[in-house]
VMD Tcl script that builds the backbone (N, CA, C; Angstrom):
set m [mol new atoms 249]
animate dup $m
set s [atomselect $m all]
$s set {name element resname resid chain x y z} {
  {N N THR 1 A 101.315 106.195 123.956}
  {CA C THR 1 A 100.705 105.858 122.650}
  {C C THR 1 A 99.460 104.980 122.852}
  {N N ARG 2 A 99.599 103.962 123.694}
  {CA C ARG 2 A 98.526 103.038 123.875}
  {C C ARG 2 A 97.262 103.805 124.398}
  {N N THR 3 A 97.453 104.661 125.407}
  {CA C THR 3 A 96.349 105.378 125.999}
  {C C THR 3 A 95.714 106.280 124.972}
  {N N PHE 4 A 96.486 106.970 124.190}
  {CA C PHE 4 A 95.907 107.876 123.173}
  {C C PHE 4 A 95.085 107.048 122.158}
  {N N LEU 5 A 95.637 105.948 121.706}
  {CA C LEU 5 A 94.904 105.144 120.751}
  {C C LEU 5 A 93.619 104.631 121.314}
  {N N GLN 6 A 93.624 104.126 122.553}
  {CA C GLN 6 A 92.412 103.617 123.189}
  {C C GLN 6 A 91.340 104.730 123.319}
  {N N LYS 7 A 91.744 105.925 123.836}
  {CA C LYS 7 A 90.837 107.002 124.042}
  {C C LYS 7 A 90.198 107.442 122.705}
  {N N ASN 8 A 90.901 107.278 121.597}
  {CA C ASN 8 A 90.413 107.747 120.300}
  {C C ASN 8 A 89.895 106.621 119.376}
  {N N GLY 9 A 89.852 105.414 119.914}
  {CA C GLY 9 A 89.326 104.272 119.101}
  {C C GLY 9 A 90.171 103.940 117.907}
  {N N LEU 10 A 91.476 104.073 118.071}
  {CA C LEU 10 A 92.435 103.766 117.050}
  {C C LEU 10 A 93.306 102.561 117.339}
  {N N SER 11 A 93.901 101.993 116.308}
  {CA C SER 11 A 94.864 100.875 116.526}
  {C C SER 11 A 96.299 101.222 116.082}
  {N N LEU 12 A 96.421 102.316 115.341}
  {CA C LEU 12 A 97.692 102.721 114.807}
  {C C LEU 12 A 97.805 104.246 114.660}
  {N N LEU 13 A 98.925 104.841 114.934}
  {CA C LEU 13 A 99.156 106.244 114.785}
  {C C LEU 13 A 100.318 106.364 113.756}
  {N N VAL 14 A 100.071 107.085 112.673}
  {CA C VAL 14 A 101.112 107.319 111.654}
  {C C VAL 14 A 101.408 108.818 111.637}
  {N N ARG 15 A 102.670 109.166 111.820}
  {CA C ARG 15 A 103.052 110.528 111.801}
  {C C ARG 15 A 104.190 110.760 110.781}
  {N N SER 16 A 104.496 111.973 110.470}
  {CA C SER 16 A 105.469 112.210 109.432}
  {C C SER 16 A 106.372 113.430 109.772}
  {N N HIS 17 A 107.285 113.677 108.881}
  {CA C HIS 17 A 108.190 114.833 108.947}
  {C C HIS 17 A 109.107 114.822 110.124}
  {N N GLU 18 A 109.752 113.679 110.356}
  {CA C GLU 18 A 110.840 113.557 111.278}
  {C C GLU 18 A 111.822 112.654 110.697}
  {N N VAL 19 A 113.055 113.142 110.456}
  {CA C VAL 19 A 114.089 112.400 109.717}
  {C C VAL 19 A 114.313 111.073 110.465}
  {N N LYS 20 A 114.267 109.982 109.627}
  {CA C LYS 20 A 114.567 108.656 110.167}
  {C C LYS 20 A 115.608 108.037 109.186}
  {N N ALA 21 A 116.660 107.440 109.755}
  {CA C ALA 21 A 117.773 106.909 108.920}
  {C C ALA 21 A 117.276 105.984 107.804}
  {N N ASN 22 A 116.353 105.089 108.129}
  {CA C ASN 22 A 115.867 104.146 107.140}
  {C C ASN 22 A 114.572 104.586 106.439}
  {N N GLY 23 A 114.171 105.856 106.667}
  {CA C GLY 23 A 112.995 106.374 106.008}
  {C C GLY 23 A 111.692 106.178 106.806}
  {N N PHE 24 A 111.755 105.252 107.753}
  {CA C PHE 24 A 110.618 105.059 108.646}
  {C C PHE 24 A 111.108 104.366 109.935}
  {N N GLU 25 A 110.248 104.389 110.927}
  {CA C GLU 25 A 110.515 103.730 112.190}
  {C C GLU 25 A 109.186 103.299 112.813}
  {N N VAL 26 A 109.207 102.065 113.331}
  {CA C VAL 26 A 108.031 101.515 114.014}
  {C C VAL 26 A 108.335 101.439 115.482}
  {N N GLN 27 A 107.526 101.965 116.310}
  {CA C GLN 27 A 107.777 102.004 117.756}
  {C C GLN 27 A 106.486 101.552 118.575}
  {N N HIS 28 A 106.706 101.543 119.892}
  {CA C HIS 28 A 105.610 101.324 120.803}
  {C C HIS 28 A 104.795 100.062 120.418}
  {N N ASP 29 A 105.478 98.932 120.381}
  {CA C ASP 29 A 104.884 97.656 120.011}
  {C C ASP 29 A 104.080 97.692 118.733}
  {N N GLY 30 A 104.529 98.414 117.763}
  {CA C GLY 30 A 103.920 98.430 116.403}
  {C C GLY 30 A 102.810 99.425 116.365}
  {N N GLN 31 A 102.531 100.237 117.343}
  {CA C GLN 31 A 101.346 101.100 117.374}
  {C C GLN 31 A 101.677 102.511 116.909}
  {N N LEU 32 A 102.954 102.850 116.690}
  {CA C LEU 32 A 103.391 104.175 116.209}
  {C C LEU 32 A 104.333 104.052 115.083}
  {N N VAL 33 A 104.014 104.684 113.944}
  {CA C VAL 33 A 104.890 104.665 112.793}
  {C C VAL 33 A 105.239 106.099 112.499}
  {N N THR 34 A 106.556 106.315 112.222}
  {CA C THR 34 A 107.005 107.605 111.704}
  {C C THR 34 A 107.554 107.341 110.344}
  {N N ILE 35 A 107.064 108.153 109.382}
  {CA C ILE 35 A 107.446 108.015 108.026}
  {C C ILE 35 A 108.121 109.307 107.521}
  {N N PHE 36 A 109.172 109.149 106.719}
  {CA C PHE 36 A 109.852 110.357 106.198}
  {C C PHE 36 A 110.216 110.171 104.736}
  {N N SER 37 A 109.655 111.014 103.874}
  {CA C SER 37 A 109.789 110.698 102.359}
  {C C SER 37 A 110.924 111.437 101.713}
  {N N ALA 38 A 111.689 112.242 102.434}
  {CA C ALA 38 A 112.750 112.973 101.806}
  {C C ALA 38 A 114.104 112.384 101.987}
  {N N PRO 39 A 114.636 111.579 100.970}
  {CA C PRO 39 A 115.927 110.992 101.164}
  {C C PRO 39 A 117.048 112.046 101.158}
  {N N ASN 40 A 118.129 111.774 101.872}
  {CA C ASN 40 A 119.228 112.658 102.023}
  {C C ASN 40 A 118.773 114.114 102.295}
  {N N TYR 41 A 117.976 114.242 103.325}
  {CA C TYR 41 A 117.386 115.498 103.689}
  {C C TYR 41 A 118.375 116.683 103.701}
  {N N CYS 42 A 118.023 117.679 103.004}
  {CA C CYS 42 A 118.859 118.907 102.894}
  {C C CYS 42 A 120.197 118.620 102.312}
  {N N ASP 43 A 120.344 117.530 101.549}
  {CA C ASP 43 A 121.654 117.085 100.974}
  {C C ASP 43 A 122.677 116.836 102.091}
  {N N ARG 44 A 122.236 116.540 103.296}
  {CA C ARG 44 A 123.242 116.361 104.389}
  {C C ARG 44 A 123.020 115.160 105.276}
  {N N MET 45 A 121.826 114.632 105.291}
  {CA C MET 45 A 121.449 113.663 106.335}
  {C C MET 45 A 121.722 112.235 105.988}
  {N N ASP 46 A 121.968 111.909 104.692}
  {CA C ASP 46 A 122.282 110.565 104.226}
  {C C ASP 46 A 121.209 109.521 104.669}
  {N N ASN 47 A 119.990 109.915 104.836}
  {CA C ASN 47 A 118.924 109.047 105.175}
  {C C ASN 47 A 118.179 108.525 103.955}
  {N N LYS 48 A 117.489 107.455 104.097}
  {CA C LYS 48 A 116.601 106.917 103.058}
  {C C LYS 48 A 115.261 107.656 103.162}
  {N N GLY 49 A 114.501 107.647 102.095}
  {CA C GLY 49 A 113.113 108.067 102.117}
  {C C GLY 49 A 112.250 106.851 102.113}
  {N N ALA 50 A 110.960 107.061 102.492}
  {CA C ALA 50 A 110.045 105.913 102.489}
  {C C ALA 50 A 108.587 106.404 102.289}
  {N N PHE 51 A 107.764 105.454 101.854}
  {CA C PHE 51 A 106.320 105.691 101.858}
  {C C PHE 51 A 105.641 104.473 102.377}
  {N N ILE 52 A 104.413 104.642 102.779}
  {CA C ILE 52 A 103.616 103.587 103.373}
  {C C ILE 52 A 102.377 103.358 102.577}
  {N N ARG 53 A 101.973 102.038 102.400}
  {CA C ARG 53 A 100.758 101.708 101.763}
  {C C ARG 53 A 99.926 100.738 102.648}
  {N N PHE 54 A 98.650 100.885 102.655}
  {CA C PHE 54 A 97.766 99.993 103.411}
  {C C PHE 54 A 96.941 99.262 102.405}
  {N N GLY 55 A 96.912 97.901 102.479}
  {CA C GLY 55 A 96.018 97.104 101.695}
  {C C GLY 55 A 94.700 96.966 102.374}
  {N N ALA 56 A 93.777 96.129 101.802}
  {CA C ALA 56 A 92.471 95.947 102.418}
  {C C ALA 56 A 92.493 95.432 103.797}
  {N N ASP 57 A 93.616 94.780 104.166}
  {CA C ASP 57 A 93.794 94.274 105.518}
  {C C ASP 57 A 94.254 95.320 106.515}
  {N N MET 58 A 94.588 96.524 106.009}
  {CA C MET 58 A 95.069 97.696 106.778}
  {C C MET 58 A 96.393 97.405 107.507}
  {N N ILE 59 A 97.144 96.487 107.005}
  {CA C ILE 59 A 98.496 96.241 107.481}
  {C C ILE 59 A 99.432 97.166 106.670}
  {N N PRO 60 A 100.335 97.892 107.375}
  {CA C PRO 60 A 101.183 98.839 106.659}
  {C C PRO 60 A 102.304 98.060 105.880}
  {N N HIS 61 A 102.538 98.503 104.688}
  {CA C HIS 61 A 103.632 97.963 103.824}
  {C C HIS 61 A 104.515 99.188 103.501}
  {N N PHE 62 A 105.816 99.052 103.807}
  {CA C PHE 62 A 106.789 100.113 103.612}
  {C C PHE 62 A 107.601 99.913 102.351}
  {N N THR 63 A 107.895 101.014 101.695}
  {CA C THR 63 A 108.841 101.029 100.556}
  {C C THR 63 A 109.859 102.068 100.847}
  {N N THR 64 A 111.146 101.716 100.812}
  {CA C THR 64 A 112.219 102.720 101.051}
  {C C THR 64 A 112.915 102.910 99.745}
  {N N PHE 65 A 113.601 104.166 99.657}
  {CA C PHE 65 A 114.331 104.448 98.491}
  {C C PHE 65 A 115.472 105.387 98.833}
  {N N GLU 66 A 116.473 105.391 98.002}
  {CA C GLU 66 A 117.672 106.267 98.166}
  {C C GLU 66 A 117.484 107.573 97.401}
  {N N ALA 67 A 118.260 108.524 97.737}
  {CA C ALA 67 A 118.322 109.781 97.014}
  {C C ALA 67 A 118.937 109.573 95.614}
  {N N VAL 68 A 118.573 110.428 94.708}
  {CA C VAL 68 A 119.181 110.405 93.373}
  {C C VAL 68 A 119.798 111.761 93.120}
  {N N ALA 69 A 120.718 111.869 92.181}
  {CA C ALA 69 A 121.348 113.143 91.926}
  {C C ALA 69 A 120.271 114.072 91.388}
  {N N HIS 70 A 120.479 115.331 91.662}
  {CA C HIS 70 A 119.561 116.364 91.193}
  {C C HIS 70 A 120.319 117.469 90.542}
  {N N PRO 71 A 119.692 118.290 89.713}
  {CA C PRO 71 A 120.414 119.346 88.998}
  {C C PRO 71 A 121.062 120.334 89.956}
  {N N GLN 72 A 122.173 120.835 89.597}
  {CA C GLN 72 A 122.921 121.842 90.400}
  {C C GLN 72 A 122.312 123.151 90.166}
  {N N VAL 73 A 121.270 123.482 90.923}
  {CA C VAL 73 A 120.656 124.801 90.831}
  {C C VAL 73 A 120.587 125.391 92.241}
  {N N ALA 74 A 120.351 126.703 92.289}
  {CA C ALA 74 A 120.195 127.300 93.615}
  {C C ALA 74 A 119.074 126.668 94.369}
  {N N SER 75 A 119.168 126.689 95.735}
  {CA C SER 75 A 118.137 126.005 96.508}
  {C C SER 75 A 116.732 126.559 96.347}
  {N N TYR 76 A 116.661 127.827 95.982}
  {CA C TYR 76 A 115.341 128.410 95.607}
  {C C TYR 76 A 115.413 129.078 94.276}
  {N N VAL 77 A 114.647 128.565 93.311}
  {CA C VAL 77 A 114.533 129.211 92.018}
  {C C VAL 77 A 113.111 129.510 91.721}
  {N N HIS 78 A 112.814 130.775 91.463}
  {CA C HIS 78 A 111.405 131.159 91.158}
  {C C HIS 78 A 111.017 130.502 89.891}
  {N N PRO 79 A 109.832 129.830 89.908}
  {CA C PRO 79 A 109.393 129.093 88.638}
  {C C PRO 79 A 109.426 129.919 87.350}
  {N N GLY 80 A 109.159 131.235 87.417}
  {CA C GLY 80 A 109.116 132.067 86.278}
  {C C GLY 80 A 110.527 132.365 85.641}
  {N N MET 81 A 111.574 131.954 86.293}
  {CA C MET 81 A 112.895 132.237 85.857}
  {C C MET 81 A 113.315 131.500 84.640}
  {N N PHE 82 A 112.624 130.374 84.271}
  {CA C PHE 82 A 112.969 129.552 83.184}
  {C C PHE 82 A 112.039 129.715 81.995}
  {N N TYR 83 A 111.110 130.703 82.054}
  {CA C TYR 83 A 110.144 130.864 81.012}
  {C C TYR 83 A 110.386 132.149 80.275}
}
mol reanalyze $m
mol bondsrecalc $m
mol representation Tube
mol addrep $m
């Protein structure tokens, strides 16, 4: 991670779409952040979701959240079915 960041003139790498139990994970001495916004992924993973915000100081601030109940519908419903 350190080498990649140095070669590309970066100080932080943020990636997404990998399930993390707490919705996010910080690794490699704070230089790599994984963020995952889908709580209880596929109704099976019992993970939290999270999002990240950067203020003017560019320090990451994390917000985590739990899944909420959703309507009992088929996993794929064509939008036109309800009109």
